[in-house]
Phi, psi and omega in degrees: 000316178296324179296318178297317179296318179295316179294320178296319179295319177297318178297317180297318179297316178298317179296320179294318179295321177295319178296320179296318178296318178295318178299316179297317180297316180296318180295317180295328180277357179074021180265202187315132177271347188247102172238112187277136179244162171285164179299317180298316179293322179298323178296322183283315185291315183069189181071208179268125182225164174239141178204155169255137181208167178258134179283124179253336178214145178236120178276169178285147173283127182229157175275128181286177178293340178264227182257354184275164168250149180227154170216141179246131177243144170259126181240145183226165166209184184295338183280339185209089188294335178281341172075181177229153176268136178235123179255129180253142178238140178205160180290332179217162181294334180294338181268354177281159179303140179264086180258120184279320183199165174298143183103345176295145176264135183234141176256124181244130182242134176054044177280133179274122181252000000 
């Protein structure tokens, strides 16, 4: 069982690295900026990524120590059920994502992981 899990993780890592290489190649060629990754792959690849995910938790909107407002969302998908936290910063609350409830699907572009 551990061997299967280990092999699956190695395969996911290879797929994520291949996706990162393809994304870099597309950007250097001046082509599509949007290559969507799974949450699990985004964690491995790092850098700027795009993904579709489901909102599982919505934090309170708060005023940062500076001039911005922030809200933190936990987003998940089938590849990584525990999800990742994404913090958004904006000059006003009107510019933060309008998430109505958990279960909403959100598209994230150029998120730094």
